[in-house]
N, C-alpha and C positions, 0 to 999 in steps of 0.2 A: 748813616748807620748810627743807631743809638749806642750810648755807652753800656758796658756790661751790667751795671747796676739797674739802669732803666730797663734793659732786656729782661732781667730777673723779675722786676716788678710787673712788667707786661705779662710775662708767662704766668706768674702767680695770680694776677688779677683775672686773667682769662680762665684759669683753672677754677678759681673761686666762683666766678659767674656761671660757668658751665655746670659746676657741681650743684649750685642752687637751682638752676633752671631744670636740670634733670630730676632733681628731687621734688620740685614744687609745681612745675608748669607742664611737663611732658606727660601725656596720657597714653602713649604707646606702651602696651604691656611688655614689649621686648626691651624697653629702656628703663623699666621700673627699678631694677637693681644694679644699674650700670654705675660704675665708679670711675671718675677721671683720675688716673694715676700720675699723669705728667702732661705738661704742655711745653712745646719748644717752638718758638717763633723764630724763623730765620732772620738774619741780620738785615735783609732788605725789606722785611715786613711783608713779604709776598705770601708766605704760607705759614700756617699754624699747624704743626704736627701734634695731634691730640692722641694720647695713649689712654685706652680705656680697658676696664676689666669688669667681670661680673662673677660672683661666686654662685649665683643661681644658674643651674645647669639646664633650665627649661628650654633655653634657646642656644643655638650654636653661635660661636663667634662671628661667623659669616652673616647670620641673620641680624645680629646686633649691629655689626658694622654697616650693613645695608640700611637698617632703620636710621642709623645716625647720618649716613650720607643723604638719605631722603629728607631728613629734618635739618640738614645743614643750613639752608636758607633762613629758617626760623631761628636756629641757634646763633647764626651770624648776626641777625637783627638784634637779638637779645644782648649779645656781647657788645655790639655797637652802641646800644643804649647805655651801657654801664662803663665801658672802657673808652677813654678819650684818645682816639687815634685818627689821624687824617685819612689814612687808608686802612681799611679793615682787611686783614689777611684772609686768604682762602683757607677753609678748614679741611684738613685731611685727617682721617681717623685710622688708627692702628690698634691692633689687639695687643695687650700686655699680659702675658701669661704668669708674671711674677707672683701675684697673690695666690693663684692656684698651686703654683710650685711650693710656696711657703706653707699652704695648708697641707699639702702632701708630706712635706718634710716634718711638720708638727705631728702629723698622724704617725709617721714612721718612728719618730722619737718616742712618742707615747707608747707605741707597741713594744719597742725595745725595752723601755723602762718597766713595762708590765711583765715582760718575759724575765727580766733580771730579778724582779721581786719574787716571781714564782720560783726561780732557781735558788735564790737565797733562802726562801722558806723551805724548799725541799732539802737543801743542805743542812739547815738548822735542825730539821726533823730527823735526818739521818744521823747527825751528831748526837742528838738526844737518845736515839735508839742504841747507838754504839756505846754511849755512856751507861745506859741502863743495863746492857749486856755485860759490861765490865763489872758492874756492881754485883750481878748475880754470881760471877765467878769468885769474887772475894768472899762472899758469905759462905 
């Protein structure tokens, strides 16, 4: 069982290698915009749980995970070329919905801010009208 610091380095290195391979070497259109969000190798180095996401909605998460599992042999080979481990863990892919949730939250915040600006503009307009009505009464 590797120490925690070594485990972190292994996780980070696998994530880095996979990200580069997905960007530069994979030609499957389903995997073009896939991002590796996290990698967690278990303590026995048997499995590498790889969390992926894509903001491109052309393909479903199931299609993307299927393409990744089909390419896992090649991906494992590429990782073995770059990461020095005696035993290469089996790759397991999981969908990470976090980036999509973050985009949705950003969109909702932007919508709320726009609505607040509209309300403030309307209130300022109403105050200007009330002020001008009061001036008419004074004259």
